[in-house]
N, C-alpha and C positions, 0 to 999 in steps of 0.2 A: 587682554581678557579672553579673546577668541581662542588663542592658543591654549589657555588654561582649560577651557571647556572641551576642546578636542582631546587634550591629554586626559581629562577626567573621564570622558566617554570611553576612550580606549581602555583605560584601566578597569572600568566597570565591565566592559565586554570581555576583557582578558580574564578577569576574576570569575565571571559567570561561566565563560567557556571552559576554563580549567576545572571548575566545579562539576560541570556535566561530564567531562572526560574522566574525572576521578570516580564517577559512578560505575564505570566499566568493571573495575576490579571488585566492586561490591555486589555484582550480580552473581548469585550462587543458587543453591538448591531451594532456598526460600522463594526465589522468584519463580522457579519451575512449579513449586507447590501452589503458589498463588494462581498461576495460569491454570493449573489442573483443577483447583477448587472452583474457579469461575466457569471453566469449560464443562465440568460435570454438573454444575448447578442447573436445576430446573426452573429457577426463579430469576431474579434480577440482581445486579450489583447495586447495593444501597451505599452511596458515597456520602460521607459526613465529615464536616470540618467547620471551623469558625474563623471569622476574620479573613486574612489573606489566604489561609489554607482552604477556607470555604469557597473562595472565588476560584482557586485552582481546581478544587473538587468539582465545581460546576462545569469547568472546561473539560475535565476528564470524563464526566458524564456525557457531555456532548460528543466527544470523540468515540467513546464506547458505543453509544446508541447509534451513531451514524455508520458504524462499521460492523453492525450485526450483534452486538452484545447489549441486551436490554439493561438500562441503568437509570437510577433516579437519585436526585440529591435530597438529602434530609438534613435540615438545619437542626443542630443539637438542641437549641432552645425550643424551637417549635415542636421538636420531637418529644420533649418533656411535657409539653402542653397539649398532647393529643395526637400529633402526627406520627407517633411511633406505631400507630395502628396500621400504617401502610406496609410494615415489615412482616413477612411471612416466614415460615420455617424453610421454605425452598430457596430463600435469598442468601446472598453473601454480602457481608458488610466490609467496606473499605473505609477506614478511619485515617484522617490526615492531621498530623500535629507535629511540628518540628521539635517541640520540647517534650511532647508526650505527657504533659502535665496540665492540660487545659481542663479545668474543672467541669464545665458544661459537657464537654465531649466525653470525659470519663464517666460522668453520671449516666449519660444515655447508653454508653456501652455496657455499664453494669446492668441496666434494665434489659438490654437486648440479650444478655446472657441467659435470661429466663426463657427466651424464645428458643435458644439453642442453635443459633446460626453461626457459621464460621466467621471469624474476624481476621481481616488482613489489615496490617498497620503500615502506613508510610510515616516514618519518624526518623529524626536525627539523633534520638536518645535511646539507645538499645537497652538502657537500664531504667527506663521510665515506667510509670504506672500503666500507660497505654501498651507498651511493649509486653509487660507482664500479663496483661489481660488478653493478648492477641494469640491466635493460633499460628499466624505467619507474620513475621516482621521483615519489612523491606527497609534497608538502611538508606536513607536519603540525607544523611548528614553532610555538612559542608565545613571546610576549614575556617572560612570566614565569610561574612556578608560583604557585598560590594559597597554597601553604605559606609561612608568614612567613619561613622560612629559604631559600626557593627551592630546596630539596633534594628534598622528597617529591614523587613524580610525582602531580600533581593536574590542573592544566590540560592537561598533555601527554597524559595518559591519556584525559581527557574528549574532547579534540579527535580523538584517534585513534579512539575509539569512534564519534564522530559521523561521521568520514570513512568508517568501515566501513559505517555505516548508509547513507550517501550512495551508496556503491558497490553495496550490496545493492539499494537502491531503483532505481538506474539499470538494473541487470540485470533487475529485475522488469518494468520498462517495455519494455526491449529484447526480452525473451522473451515479452511479452504474457501474463505470469503472471496468472491470474484468481482470483476468489474460489473458483471450483470447484476450481482447483488447490490453493488454500490449504487447503480441506477435506481433500484427499488427504494433505497433510503434517501436518494437525492434526485427526485423527479424534476426539480426545478433548476438543478445545477447545470453548468455548461458541459461538464464531462458527461453527465447523465443524458443530456439532450443529444449529444453527439452519438452516444451509444444506442440511443433509441432509434436513430436513423437506420436505413437499410444499406446493405453493402452497395447496391446499385447507385445510391446517392453519393457514395464516396470513392468508387473505383476510378482508377486512372486508365484511360483507354486511348484509342486512336494511335497517332504516331509516337506517343510517349511509351507505348508498350515495348519492352525489350524482346522483340519477336524475330525468329528466323524460320524459314521453311525446312521441312524434312529434306535431306540431301545436301544441305548447305555445308561447304567445307568448314571443318572445325575452327580453322584460324579466323574465318569470317565471323563465326558465332562468338569467338573470344573478343573480337573487335567490337561487336555489338554490346557485350557485357561491359567493356571498358568505356564505350561512348555513352551508354545510358546511365552508367554509374549507379545501378540499382543492386548489383550483386548477382544477377542471374539473367539468363535468356530463356524464353519460352519457345518451344518448338511445336509447330502446327503443320498440317498438310495444306494443300492448296485450297481446301474448303474451310480452313480456319479451325479444324478439329484439333484439340489439344493432345499432343502425343508425348511430350516429355519436357524436361527442364535440365538446363546445364548451369551450375552455379560457379562462382569464382572459387569456392572451396573445392569443387570437383576438379577444376583446372589445376589448382595447386597440387592436389593429390596425384594427378596424372603426370605432372612435371616431375615430382619426386620418383615416380615409377619409370621415368625415362620414355614416356610415350612420344612418338613422333607425330605431331599434329598435322604435318603436311600430308600424311597418308591417310588421314581419318576424315570422316564426315561427322556432323553433329549427331547423327543417329548412332554412331559407334560409341559415343561418350555420354549421351544423355541418360537421365533417370526416367524410365518409362512410367506412364500413368501417374504423374505427380499429384500431390495433394491439391485439391481445388475446392472452391466454395460457390454456393448458389447466390446469385445477386439479390434474391428476395429475403434472405435472412438478415437479422439485425447485426449491427456492428458489435454489440455486446457478445453475441454468439460467436462472431468471427474472432474476437479477442480471446475467448475461451479456447477455441480451436488452436490458435497460435500458441497460447500458453501450454496447452496439453502436449503439443508436438514440438515445443521449443523452437519455433520458427518466427520470423518477423514479417514475412510476406506470404501472400496467397494468390494463386491465379483465380480469376473469377470466370466461371463458365455457365452456359445455360443448360437446359434439360437435355440437349443433344450433345453436350460437352464442347460446344463451340466457344472459342475464347472471346470474352467480352472485355477483359482488362485484368488489372491486378490491384490489390490493396496492400498497404504497408502499415504496420503497427504505429509507427511514429506519426503518420498522417492522421490516423484515427484518433490518436490522443492529442493531436494538435501541435505539431512541431514548428509550423511556420505559416499557417494559413494557406497552404498550397491547395487545399480542397475547400470548396464552398458547398456545405451540405444544406439541402432543402429539407427542413424538418417537417414531419407530418403534422397536420392540423387536426 
């Protein structure tokens, strides 16, 4: 019996996984139009659906709201009994129905037509009543449900949920939603708490800093890069003033150019006045700087540009508990 359960579970996951992958070829200009409609909207995304579609709709609302796109769930039946009053002309409606023939849903959509708001449909039936009433139709059809009878919404709800995630992530990118914004919407979350902390709470210092002094032979600096395994070495003077940085990428480029390292000091090869960050700014701001400059590490210096340490993106986001952050109270 145990083997039968394992086989059944694998078949379900395979069916649902294939259903999601099949969505890739269905992404077209309609998806772009849906993103643009929501992006340009001055209101909210009103998500509606009934039954399993309604449950998926509520999750999509949660994802949109937490990533900077205001959204509300409107139950079709409650909408017909007064809750339709929450919808304004500035909103966009997202209606979810696999069949596209859900009576309660189509009734409320007919009523919202009088308000004149754009309608986006997630449906598996492109010839349905819902599709015909919609301004933009997103195809979330599946070849078959994972249910052995083909009746229980399984694959269809999974792909609808995945399409909702795709929509939310596309809006994240279009709106330039950042980790700092994420904290504002998740003040109690673990990532939000980490980003609230200061750089000084998370920097790596002391003997762990991949540091060499100005005048150090280039080969010795390369050994430090290799030993510390961070991907760079920071160069300071004897007073600890940050002068430059040498990265493993720099070394590879110099090798290609045929540079003789035995005749060079680190000063000959380093990038002078490297990007650095103040220890008193938040980790959220540090992450923004890293994203903007497309780097994963930053030197940390004080107001006199004396080296305090460095921070790495992976540690900020929690790659393995190497940093213990003392959160502000």
